[in-house]
N, C-alpha and C positions, 0 to 999 in steps of 0.2 A: 334567410329569415323573413317570413312574411313580416308586414307592418300594420300598425292600427292607428287611425287618427286619435290624437290626444284631445278629448273634450272640442272645444270651439276653435281650436288652433288649426293652423295649416300645417301643423308636424303631423307626421306619420312615423311612429317610434317602433322600434323592434320591442317583441314581449319583454326582453330582456334588456335591463340598462346596467351600466356599471355603477357601483356604489362606492363612493369615495370616503367614507367616514372611517375606516380604519387606517388608511394610509395618512391621516393626519399625523400620526406616530404619538410620541409620549409626552409628558408633562403638562397634561390638562385633564379635567375632570374626569371626562368620558373618553380618555385613551383607551387603545387596545392593547398597551405594552409599546414597546420600541419597535421601529419599522425601517427598513431600509430603503431609501428612495429611488435608488437604481431599480429595485425589485418593483417598487411601485409604478414607476415609468413604464418597465417592459410588461407589465401586466395589463396597464391601460392599451399600451400598444396591441398586445395581444387581443384585447376586446376588440379593438377597432378591426384587426385582421379576420376576426371570426364573424364580423358582420354587425356588431354592436353599435348602434347608431345614436346613443345619448348616454352622459355622463351626469350623475346627480352628485353634487357636493354639498358645503355649506360653509359660509366665513367662519363660524365657530369649530369647524374640524380641525384641530391641530391649532385654533387661534390662527387661522390665516394661513396655515402649511399646507392643507390638503388644496385649497386653491393655487398655489403656487406649483405643487406638484402636478397638479392637471396642466397647467400652462406648460410646465416643461415638457411633459408628455405628448402635448398637441404641436409643439415648435416643430415646423417643418413637414406636418402631416398633412397630405393633399386633401384626402377626404375627411375634413374635419366633422367629428359628431356634434350634436346638439349639445350644449352647456347649460345645465340647470344648477342653480345655487339659490342661498337662502339669507334672510335678514332676521332679526329680534333678537337674536343671542349676541350680547357685546360684552367685552371685556375691559379690566383697567390695567394699569402698569405692574400690579403683582398678581396677571393672569386669573383674576377672581372673574366669575362669568355672572353678568346680569341681563336684566331683559328690558327692553325698550321698544315702543311701538310709536313713539313719537315723529313726527315727520321729519325734523332736522336730524335726527338719529338715521334713521332709514336712509334718507341722502346721503348722509357721509358712509354710511355701510355700503350701499350702492357704487359710490365711487372707487371706495378702497376694493371691493370685489373685482369691479372693472380693471384696475389696476394691477391686481394680483394675477387674475387670469389672463392679463394681455388680450383683451378683447374689446372691441366697440361697443358691442350691444350682448346682453345677458338672454338666451333664449327662451328663459322660463325662470322667472324671479317670485321666490315663494316666502311667505311668512311661516318662520319655521316653527312658532308656538301662537297659540291666542294668550300670550301673556304680555302686560298685564290685561287681564280680560275686559277693562273698563277701556282699553285704547284701542281695541281692535278695527274699529269705525276709522278712525285717525290714520292706523296702518295702512288699511286698505285703499283708504283714499288718496294716499301716498304714492301706494304703487300703481292705482290707476293712472295718476298724473305722471309717472316715471313712464309708463308705457306711453301716453298721449306724447310726452317728450322724447321717444325713441330710445331711451336708455335700455329699455327691456322689450322684449317683443311680446311674450305673453306671461300672465302673473297667474299664481295660484296659491295655496295655502297648504300648511301641513298640521296633523295633529288636532284640527277642528271637529266639532260634531255638526251636526244636521242644523241645531240652532244658531249656532256661531256662523255657519255659513250664509243661513236665511239673513241674518242681521247685517252682513257686509255686501251682499249681493246687490241691494239697491243702488249701490255707489258704481256698481261696474261688474261684469260677469266673471265669473270664475272659470278659468280653463281647466283646473286640476286641483285635487285633494292628494296630497300624500300622507296615509295613514299607516300605522303598525297594522300588519296581517300577515298571520300564519295559522297552522294548525292549533297552536297552544295559544293563540291570541284570536279567536274569531268574533270577537265582540261586535266588531263595526257591522257584521253581517244583518244585526236587528234592526236598525235604522239607517246608520249613515250610509252605506252602500246602495240601499233603495233609493236615497235621498239623490244621490250622487247620479244614479241611472235615469233616474226621472228628470233631471235638470241637466242632462248634457256634460256633467262635471267628468272629466277624465281621472282615473284612479292609476297613481304610480304607486303600488305596495311596498314598504320598507319593511325589513327583516321577515322575508317570506322563509329563512331556515332558521327562525329565532336566533339570531345573531350567532351563527356557527352550530347550534345544538343540534340541528337535524340534518347536516351534512353526511352524517354516518362516520367522521373523522374524530369525533369527540368522543371521549371515553371517561369513566370516572377518575383514572387516574390523570388523564390530560387536564381534566377540570382542577384537579387538586394541585396541578403544576402550573397553573396560569401566573403569569408574573403578577406583583402586589399592584401594578399600577394597570393591569387590565380591567375595566368597570364591570366586566361581568361577574368578577370574583364575589365581589361584595353587595353590589347594586342591583343583580338581575335575579328575581327569586326563582327563576326557571332552573338557574344554575346550582339551585341550593335543595336540600332535602326539605321536605317529602317529595318534591316537585320532579327533582333530577331524576330520581327512579322511575318515576312515571313515564319521564321523556324519553330516556334512553330505551326503554322498552318500546315506544312508540317508534323509535329509530329501527327496533328489530323488525316490526310490523313495514315499515317503508321499505326495507332492505328486502324482505321477502316479496313485496308488491312489486319493486322496481325489478328484480331479479327475473321475474317473466317476462321483460321486455329488454333486459341489458340495460337497465338505467340505473343510476346510483338513488340513495336514500335523499340527498338534496335536490336530484332531478324531481324526484315524485312530490317532495315537497314545493317546488316551485309550480310543479304543474297543478298541485291542489289549488293554489292561489290564483293562478292564470284560469283556472275553469269557471270562476265567478264572471257572469256576464259584465258586470260593472267593472270591472280590471282590466285597465289598458295595458300595464307592464308591471313587472317586478323588478326591483332593484336588488341586484347581485352584487355583493362586493370580492374583492381579490385582493390579496397582499402580495402575490408572486406570481410569476407566469406558470401555466399548466391547470391552475386552479378552475379557470372558467371552461377549458376544453372538457371537464369533468362535469359540467352543470348547463352547458348551452343546449344540450339535448332536449331540455324541457321547454323551449320556445315553441316548436311545433307539434308537440306530443300531446297527447290527453290520455287521462285517465278514462277506465271505463266507468259506466254508472256503477257497476257492481263493486269496483274498486274504492270508487267514492265512498259507497254504503259502507264497506269493509272498514275503513279508515274511521269514518264518522261514526260507525258501531263501535269502535275502541275509544274515541273521545267521549262518548255518552256514558260508555262502562267505568272511565276514568277520568270524570272531571277533574279541571285545574282549579 
């Protein structure tokens, strides 16, 4: 797999990274249902074998559990990938999730992530959400200090808009932004991606397949049978009507486009995200071995301009 330099860092990352959200397991507000940790470990190790050289997780995924599973998967691995994680989402003894960008909180979170991940330094530490909005400067200044102290190598933000990035950059350069970006969530093309391109901020897009909706494996019946603790069932409007029918019809188009090249709908969706010059990499989640093998072909494959126009034409004719 070819690599691309991430923003102002010295990290050259593969176009696809392993996303560790779903492997956090059940029992928290944005769970994807129950998860077998052994399958998670096997999926991460398969990702490394396939050439993927970065893993993106967050403290809040599984309320610490995702980071612990990542550590288990990397135990004894000779060619270790870069490890990215996030702060700002915190939780209490009742597993209720809160938001904090106070310096003391971020420092506690950083130390806890280092312990769970069993590493001495975090390769990329990110503010998960710009919340509370009034504290983003304090949060970013704390990340700058952690970088100066050697606790983290590079620092970035997630879910920030252009104005928020402009607010914090005066305290230290931003290595990367992690935004949601997919065919059905293209809003960041308006101002956020141009801002990143103009300011050498790397972009690692999350949910390029719209949380599994564009993989080609999702059907109306499968959506209906999602477990009650899968956040997509009640909290993701793209999994509900009238958008569900529109999105499944889009998958039929992706299947037709991919069929011309021996590619899956998911690979078409990822390639569409990677086509944008501001995007450095796309985060692709997997919950068991075998899933990534069906998707890594998107890393070095590009849609033709005609195919991009074909997809964009459908999206314009069927707005979400």
